[in-house]
N, C-alpha and C positions, 0 to 999 in steps of 0.2 A: 889251593896250594898247587904250584906248578913245578914239575921236575924235568930236567933236561938230561937225556941219556946219549952218550956219544958212542961211536962204534969202536973206538979204541979203548974203552973201559975194560979193565981187567976182570977176570972171573971173580976175584975177591971183591972188587968194587960192586959187582952185581949183587952179591950176597948181602952186602951192607945196605944196598938200596932197597932190596926186598924187605929186609928187616925193618927199615925205617917206615916203609909204607904200612906194614902190619901195625906198627906202633901208632902211626897217625890214624889209621882206620878205627883202631880201638878207642882213640881219644874222641874222635868225632862221634862215634856211636854212643859214647857215654854222654855226649852233649845233647843229642837229639833223640834219645830213646823214648821220651814221654810224648803222648798224643792227646790233644784236647778235642772233644766232640761237641758239635752244636747241631740243632735241628730247627729249620725255618720253613714256612710254607712258600710255595712259588708265588710269583706275581706280587711280591711285596713292593711297596712304593720306594722310589729312590730317596736316599737319606735316612731310611729306617735303620735303627741301631740293633745290631744282632747281639753283641755282648761287649763287656769292658775287659779287653785283653790284659791291661795293666793289673787289674785286680785279680783276674783269674790266673795270671802267670806270676803273681807276687813280685811285681816290678814297680819301682817308683816312677811316677809319671814324669818327675822332673828330669830323670836321666834318659828319657826316651830319645830326645833330640841329640844328646851327647853321644849316645851309643849308636846313632844312625840306624834306628829301627826302620825296617822295610818289610813289605808283604809281597810274596811271590805266589801266583796261582799256577799250579802245575797243569800244563797242556790245555788251558782254557782262557777265555776272555777274562778280563779283570772286572768281575761282577762286584767285588768287595774291596774295601780299603780301610786303613787305620788312621784315626785322628791322633797325631802325635802329641797334641796338647792335652787330650783327655784320656787317650788310650782306648777309645771305643772303636769297635769293629762295626762298620755301617755299609748299607747298600749303595753301590755306585750306579748300577744299571739293573733294571727289572729283569728277574730271572724267570725263564720259561722252562719248566721241567721237561716238557716234550721235546723242546729243542736241545736242551742240555743232554738228555738221555733218550735219544730217539728209539733205541731198541727196548723191547719189553721183556728181555731175557731175565732181568732181575727186577724185583719189585722195588728195590732201593736205588736212590740216585744221590751220589755224593759229589761235593765240590771240595778238592784237597788244596790246602794252603800251607805255606811255610813262613814263619815269622823269624827274621834274622836280626840278631843284635851283635854289635862289635864291642871290643874293649870291656870285658873279654867277650870272645866270640861264643854265642849261644844260638841254637836253632830249635824252634818249637814247631812241631807238626800239628796242624789243625784240620779236622774234617767237619764240613758243613753239610748235613743231610737236607736235601730239598724234598719237602713233602708234597705229594700230588694234591691238586684241587680239581673239582669237576668243572672245568672251563671249556670243554670240547664236547660237541654233540656227535652222536653216531652218524656216519656218512656211508652211503653206498657208492660203489665205484662207477655205476652208470645211473643215468636219470630214469631209464625205463628198462624193464626186462620183458622181452618178447618170447612167447612160447607158442609153438604150433602143435596142436593136439587134435588128433583125428576124432571125428564124431563117433567112430566105432570103438574108442578106448573104453575099457571096462572101468567101473568105479572102483576106488581103492588104489588106483595107480598113483605113484609118487613121482614128483618132479623136483629136482634140486634147484635151489635159488641161491644166488650170490649173497654172501653175508655182508653185514655192515661193519665198518671199522671205526674204533673210538681210540684216539691217542692216549686217553687217560688210562690209568691202571687200577687194579684192585676193584673195589666196589664201584668205581666211577666208569668202568668199562661197560660194554654191551651186556645187558642182563637178560632181555627177552625180546620177542617179536609179537606183533599183532597184525591180523588180516582184516580188511574191510568185509562187511557182511556180504555173503554170497551163498546161494542155495546149491551151487555146484562144487565149490572149493572150500578147503580148510587148510591149516598149516600145523606142523608139529616142530617144536624147537628142540634142536640137538646140541650137544656139547662136544667140542673137538678135543683132541689129545692135549693141545696147548691151553685148554680151558676156555677157548673162544666159543661163542654161541652162533649157531646158524639155523635156518628154517627150511623145511621141506614142504612143498605144495602137494596136497592130497586131493584127488578127484572123488567127491562124495556122491555125485549124481551124474548119470549118463548125459552126454551132450547131444544136441540136435542142431546142426548148422542151419537148417531151413527155418528154425524158430529164432535162433540167435547165433549169428556168425562170429561175433567178437564179444569177449568178456573183459571188462576193464576193472582191475583190482588195485588196491593200495596196501603195500606192506610197510609197517612202521616198526623201527628198531628203537628200543628204550634202554638207557643205561641205568646204573644203580645209584647214581649220585643224588645229593639232596641240595637243591631240587633236581629232579630227574630231567635229563635232556633226551631228545628223540630226533630221528631222521626218517624220511619216507622215500619210497621208490614206487613207480607205477609198474604194474604187471599187466601186459596186454596179451590175452590168450586168443589166438586165432584158431577157430575150429575148422579143421580140414574136412572137405566134402568127401562123401562116399556115395556111390550110385545106389541110393536107397529109395528113390522116388521115380515112379513110372510116368511117362507123358500122359496128359489128360486133356481132352477137348472141353470146350465150354458147355456143350450139351452132347448127349449120346446120339441124338437123331436130329436131322435137319430136313425141313421141307422147303424146297426152292421152286419158284415159278419163273418161267422164262418164255418169252414170246417166240412164236415160230418165225422162221426166216431170220433169226438173229445172225448177224455176220460172224464169220469164222474169226476166232480170237477174242470174242466177247467174253468178259469175265462172268462166270456163273456164281462162284462163291470163293472167298479167301479163307481157307481153313487155318486155324491157329491153335496148335496144341501147346500146353505149358508144361515144363519140367522144372521142378523146384531146385534141382541140383544145379551145379555150375560147371563151367569148363566143358570138357568133352562129354561129361555126363548129361549135359543139358542140350547138346546138339541133336536135332530131330530130323529124321528122314521119313517122308510120306510115300505111301504105296497103296495100290489096290489089293484087296484080299482076294482069295481064290473064289469067293462067292460073287464077285462082280462079273457080269456077263461080258462076252467079247463085243456085243453090240454097243453096250454102254462104253467100254473102253475105246471103241473106234469112234464114238460120237463125242466124247469128252476127254480132254487131256488133263493129267494131274502132274503138276510141277513138284518133284520130290524134295526140293529144297525149300520152297516158299509155301507150298500147300495150296496154290491157286489152281482152281479148276476152270478151264476155259472151253469154249465151243471148238470142237475139232472137225465135225461134219455138219451137213445141212440138217436143220430141224424142220419137220413137217408135222403139223398137228393131225392131219388126216392119216398119216402113216403110223406114227408112234407118239403116244401122249404122256407116258410115265416111264422114267428111268430110275432103277434102284442100284445103289452102289454102296460098298463098304470100304472105308479108308483106314489104314493102320499107320500110327505114328510110333517110330522106334528110335531110342536114343543111342548114342555112340559109346556108352560106358563099357567097362571090361565085361561085366555081366549085363548085357543090354536088357532093358525093360521096354515095354510097348503098351499103347492104348489104342482104342479103335472107336469109330462112330459110323452110323449109317446115314445115307443121304438119299432123299427121294426128290427127283426133279420132275416137275409138272410142266408140260409144254402147253401154253395158252394160245387160244385161237387169235389170229391177227385180224384186225378190222380192215379188210381189203376190198370191201364192197361199199360203193357210195349209195346213200339213200336216194330214192326217186320221188319226184313230185309231179302230179298230174292235175291240170285245171279242167274240171268237169263243166263248169259254166261260169260266165263272167258278164255282167250287165254294165254296159257303158255306151253312150253317156247317160247321166241321170240328172234330174233337176236338183238345183242347189238346196231347195227346201224339202228334200226327201225326209221322210219320217225316220225317227230313231228305231233301231233294231231291224231295219229293212235289210234283207239278205242281198248282198252284192255279188258274191261268188261262192262256188262250192269247189273244194280242193281235197284231193286224196293223196296220201303219202305211203311209201313202202320201203323196206330194206331186206336184202336177201341174207344178211348175216343173222347169227343166232345170239341168244343171250342179250347182254347189254349192247353188243354191237348191232343187234337188230331192232332195238328200241329207239324210236325216232321222236323228235320234238319239232313242231312247226311254230314259227313265230314271224311277226311282221315288225317293222320299226316302231319304237315306242311313241314317237312324236306325231302320230297320225290319229285322226278321229275315227278309227275303226278298231275292231277287236275280233279275235277268232273265237268261235264257239264250236266245241266238238259235238258233232251230231251223232256219230257212230264210230265204230272201231276204225281208226286211221282216216276218218272223214271229218272235214272241218268246214264251217260256214263263216264267211266274212260278212259282218254286219256293221251298220253305222252306229257308233257309240257317242258321237258328239255332233251338234249342229254344224252343217257345212255352209261355207260362205265363199261364193265364186269370186267375189271382189277381192278377197284376201288370198285365196289359193284357187286358181282356175282349173287346175288338174293335179292329180296325185299319181306318182309312179310308185305303185305298191309292189314291194319285193317280198315274195314268199320264200323264206329260208327254212329248209328242213335239215336237221342235224341229228346224227345218231349219238348214242351214249358210249361209243367205243373210246379207246385210248390209244392214240389220239383220235378225237372225233372227226368224222367225215361229214361233209355237208353238200347240199345242192340248193340252187335258188332259181326262181322264176319271177320275172318282173312284168306286171301288167299296168297299163295306163288307164286311169279312170278320169273321164272328162265330165265337167259340170256344166249343165245348161243354165243360162241366166234366167232369173226371175226378177220382176220389177219390184224390188224390195228396198230400194234406196231413194230417198227424197233428194231432188236437186239441192245443191248447197252453194250459196253465194260465199265469197271470201269473207264478207262481213255483213252483219244484219243491218247496218246503218251506213249510208254513203252520203258524204257531203261533197257537193260539186259547186265550185265557184265559177260564175259566168260574168264576163265583163260586159257591161251595158253597151248598147249600140252594136250588138253582135249582128252578123249577117244571118238572115233567115236560112234555115237548113244546115247551120253549122253543127259539127259533131261536138257534143258536150262531154261524153264519156262512154266507155264500153263497160257495161255491167254484165259480166259473164259468170254463169253458174257452172258447177261441175256435177255430173252424175256418173258414178262408177259403174253403172249397169252397162249392158251391151245392146247393140242394134237399136230397135225401136224404143227400147227402154231407156236409151241414152240420148235420143234425139230430143232437144229442148226447143220450146217455143216461148217467146217473151211477150208479155202484155203489160200495158199500163192500166192499173186498176182505176176504173172511172171514179172520179171525185169532182164534185162541183163546188166551187167557192164563189159565192155571189153570182150564181147562175152561169158560171164559166167552167167548162169541162177541161180537164187536163189534156185530153187528146187534141184540143184546139190549140194548145200552147206547145206541146211536146209530142215527139214521135219516136218510137223505138223499132229497130229492125227485129222482126220476130225470129230471125235465124241466128244472129250473132250477138244481140243485146246492145247494139250501138244506139245511144240516145242522142236525138237531134232536137234543136230548137226550131219551132215553126214560125216564130216572129222575132222582131227586134225588141229587146227589153230596155226599159228606161228606169234607171235607179230611182229617179225622182218620183216615179209613179208606182213601180213594183220593186220590192226589195227582196222577197224570198217566196219560195213555193215548197210545199211538203206533200208528197204523194208516195204511192207504193208501186213497185214493179214486180210482177209475178213471172217465175220460170216454171214451166209445166212440161213433163216428159210425155212421150207418146205411148207409154205402156198401157196395159189394161189390168186394172183400172189405172188411170194416170195419177201421178203424184206431183205435188208442186210445193214451192216455197216462195217467199217474197222478200224483198229488201226495201227498206224505207229510204227514199231519196230526198235529200234536202238541197234544194237549189238556192244558192245565195247570189244575188245580183251585186256585182262589184261596181262601185261608182267610178265614173270617169269625169274628168274635169271638162264637162261639155256645156256648162252654164256660166256665162259671164256675170259678174256682179251687176246689180240694178240699183241705181241711186234713187232712194225714195225720199230723201230729205237732204237739202231743200228741193221741193218739187219744182219742176219746170217743164214746159212743153218741149217736144222733141227738137233738139238743136238750139233751143233758146237759151238766153243768158239769165241767170238769177240776179236780180237787183236787190240790194239791201242798203238801208240808210242807217247810219250810226252817228251819234253826236260826236263832234270833234273833241269834246272834253272827256271822252271815255278814258277811264283810268287804265293803268297797266294791269294786265291779267284779266281783263274783261272778256267775256265770251262774245265773239262777234257772230259766229255762225257754227252750226254743227252739221257735218256731212254724215249721212247714214246710208249704207248700202247693204243690200241683201243678196245672198247666193243660195240657190236651191240645191246645190250639190251636198255631198256628205260633209260631216263635221270637218274632216281634214281639208278637203278641197274648198270649203266655204269659209275658212278662216281669212278675214279681210284685214289688210293694212292700208293706211292712207299716207299720201305724201304729196307735196306740192310739185306740180309739173311746171307751172309758171307762176311767178309772183312779181308784182311791181317793185316792192321794196322788201327784201328778205329780212331786213332788221326790224320790221314793224310787226309782222305777224308770225305766230308759231302754230304748227299743226301737230296735234297728238296722233301718232301713227296707229294707235289702237282704238280710240273711241271717236276719232274724226273731229274733235273740237278745235275750232280756230279761235285763238285768243291773241290779244295785243301783247307785244313784248315791251312796249313803252307807250308813252302818251304821244298824241299827235303834236307836231310842231308846225309853225307857220310855213316851213319850207316844204312840208309834205304835200304832194298834189291832192286835190279834192277827190279824185277818183282812183281807186285801187282795183286792179284786175287780178283775181286769184283763180288759177286752174288747178283743181284737185283731182288726182287719179286714185281710184280704189282698186287694189289688186287682191285676187284670191290666192290660196296656198297650193293650187294645183300645179301639175307639170305637163305641158307648159302653163304658166300663169295667164289668166284672163283678167281684163280690167275694164273699167268704165270711168268716164271723166265728167266733171261738172265745172262750169265757169261761173264764178261769183263776181259780180261787179258791186263794189262797195263805194258808197258816196257819203262823204262827211257833211253834216249840217251843223249850223250854229244854234239851232233851237235847243230848248231845255227838255226835250223828250228823253225819258229814262231809257237807259240801255237795257235790253232784255237778254236774258241768258237762261239756258236750260238749267244751269247750276246756280244762277243768282236768284235768290228769293227775296221778294219785297213784301212787307206786311200789307195785308189787304185792308184798305180804308173803306168805311161804309159810305162815304160821300161819293165814291166811284160808282157804286151801284145806283145811287140816286141819279147820276148823270146818264146812266145807261137804261133807264126805264123805258125809253122810247124804243131802243134797240131790242130790248127783251120782249116787248109786246109784238113787234114785227116778227121776230124769230119764232116765237111760239106759234103765231098764226101760220107762218110758212110751213113749219114742221107738221102741224095738224093737217094742213091741206095735202101735203105730200104723203102723209101716212094714210089718209083716206083714199087717195088715188091708188096707192100700192095695194091696199086690201081689195079694192074693186077689181084690179087687174088680176090678182091671184085667184079670186073666185071665178072669174071668167075662164081662166086657163084650166082650172081643175074640172070645170064642167065639160070641157071638150074631151071627146074620146080619141085616144091616140090610135093611129093607123100603124099596123105592123110593117116593119121594113124588112124586106127579103134580101136586100143587097148587103146590108151591114151585118157582120157576124156579131153574136152576143159577146159582151165583155163584162167584166166584173164591176167597174166604176167608170164614171164619165167625168171628164175634166174639160172645161172650156176656158180659154184665155185668148189674149191677143195672138199668141203663138199657135193656137189650135192644137195643143199637145194633149195626149191622153195618158192618165196616170192610174194604175190599178192598185187597189188595196192601200190607199194612202189619202190623207186629208191634209191639205196645205193651207196655211194662213195667208189670206190675200194681203195685198199691199195696204188696202184701206183698213183691214182688221189690224194690221201691224201699226198703222198710224193711230188707231184708236187705243190699242194697248199701250203704246208709247206715250200717248197723251195722258192716260190715266196714271201711268207710273210716275210722270214728272209733275203731277199736280198734287199738292198737299193742302191740308185743311188750313184755312186762313191765309193762304199764300196765293199769289197770282203769277202764273207763268205765261209769258206772251208767246204765241205760236203763229206760224204762218198758215193760212187756210190751205186746204187740200183742193186742188182743181177737180172739176167734175169729170174730167176725161179719163180718170184712172179706172182700168178694167182688168186688174189682175185678180180674178175671182176663181176660187176653187170650190167645187161642189162635191160634198161627200154623200149626197143622196143617191142611192143606187137606183138605176133605171132598168126597165125591162127591155126585152128584145125590140119592142116596137116603138120606143120613144123617139120622137122626131126632133128635128132641130128647133122647132117652135117651142117645144117644152123646155129644151135646153136654154133657149134665149129667155124664156119666162123665168126660169129658175135663176138665171144670172141677173136678170133685171130686178127680181125680188130681193136678192141678196144685196145688190147695189143700193137699192132703196133703203133697206134696213140699215146697212152700214152708214150710208150718207146721212140718214135721219139721226142716228146716234151721234154722229160727228157734229151736225148742226146744233143739236140740243146742247151739247157741252160747249160748243164754240160760243153760242149766244149767251149761255149762262155765265160764262166767265168774261 
């Protein structure tokens, strides 16, 4: 209802207006005098139904919209609303009682509503009581409570603690407190005028900061809700220090040793007193007590802040050996406390005297074969210091064959402990070192030189026990072959060596006749010219002997090998011909292709390498007619003879050895072709032997056998006559090992060569087979390549040589004739 009042209204009008308001007030009061009360818990869900207003207010649900029903919340948010279709009062927004009623002056919390209806106008008052729930835990205003309590506080002292706050009311608010277990503290719960609960901390046992400086406690506040909620806070108790501990040293007395002549400022000892208090109560000042002498205070300095005692004056062991002092440590507390200790400083003697060494006797030089334990020197040692500074030790280097043996007090003998060898170590520098046992030790030394005299105790040594020397044949007499030098590590006459060839005879020939050695330097010379074809090697010994007493010697085996030179030209032994003459052969003109015409055989007395012979044509009448094998010397036809070929063919064959340079020999063969039916002969062509041939040769066989018998008888008679003659000794000719006689008059030692006739004989046998006939050209009687392997003495003359040669010629020639006539 709205009323407008104007200024010009009369007094009467005002009276009427007041009366109207009174009537209207009475009407409205009559409309809204009834109040409806509801109770709901806080924190109900949105949409929850509180009550049905239509039913509770006796209204028809159908008329609610027509009467424009509305709900007003006085001075609050719109937590509730009415469903006009059903008339139900429901929760629009969750209600928090602590937010809605923040003050705890009243235990009740109401939400006031007005329900307004029009046509006719009616107003209903509704009160909704919000009931508390235990939805909040107790909380402390701070996370931690810090308390400073002196360790001198008496037990039973109380300390106030801040209380916990719980927004809930009634039984849901803080009910009690609990304290974590502690042997020093407890709590007591108190109730305030407003009914709130708080706790007081009570000291139940005296504190000691030195044992525990900080106590950590936990205070827990618990409310009375179901289930109960709680909150905690940390209580940190800091124990404040009081000066209740006196300074204390590690030990009550100290014994210190210090060397005399220690430099000024040297640290003697660093005193360290401990005070369990803190702050100024633990700050310490050091000082001498009244019992410390002025001499001590003048000699040593005490730092009042650090407690270091240093040398202040000179220390002399001979003047003052012991210093006693007492040091007091005082703290800076209000009521200062102190502790003390005693110190005894002992001055030690300084090792300031060097030990001395004296050589009483020394024997040098000595023989290197001196016996073990022989005394070489006598030494004495001394030291003017006392105690360990005056105790001395004498020693020599460890790597020497000597040792020290104490004979008496401070006297030592130097004796031989190991065998000496001058060749390894000719002299020893022996250093005697004497050292005292001071700290640091002092020492002195003396060096003596011991010389060793040589003894002939080493045998001369050759570099190797076997020496092989190769000598080219045809060497010049007196040529240097090698230098065989031995070594003797001894000295002087024990080192001077003389060389000898140990005498050895081989076939009555002395080595000294063939070789010579320089007795001073071991140079080996050849006394003659050697021929490989006669002498191939020598084996003998050379001795090296020193000039000591007794002399010692050793030898080396010398093996002389004669190296072959290509100094012998090949000698053609088949086909045989007189010197410079031409060999004539006849062959049938009807000889087939490949037939053996002739075979050239040459011998070379050089070594295997140099005696390897090859054959080739030097001249040939028709190169297309004959072929020469370069290795075996066979001449064969390459084709058959034709009527155009000349009757006489001249072949010049050269035989070359394998030496460097190569040597050669030639033979000229004149071949004549005949028309007769004579069979061609060949070394390699074999013809069956017919018995009628032997019947035609009966006459020849008888003549041959008779001639052979006659020659054999003559040979035997000549041999008997020569054997009966006594040989005369020859003084001019030197003895030699073997004798060789040939047309070249060459001498060969230690070898037996096959003569040309013997070669013919062996070749003849090799090319003759059973039941076969091999045609051979007869050997002329003038061949005299004869080698004798029969050793002869010093007095054999040329006559005996000739006889031996004649005997061998006869034997070989007889054998050849026998086989020649038999075939």
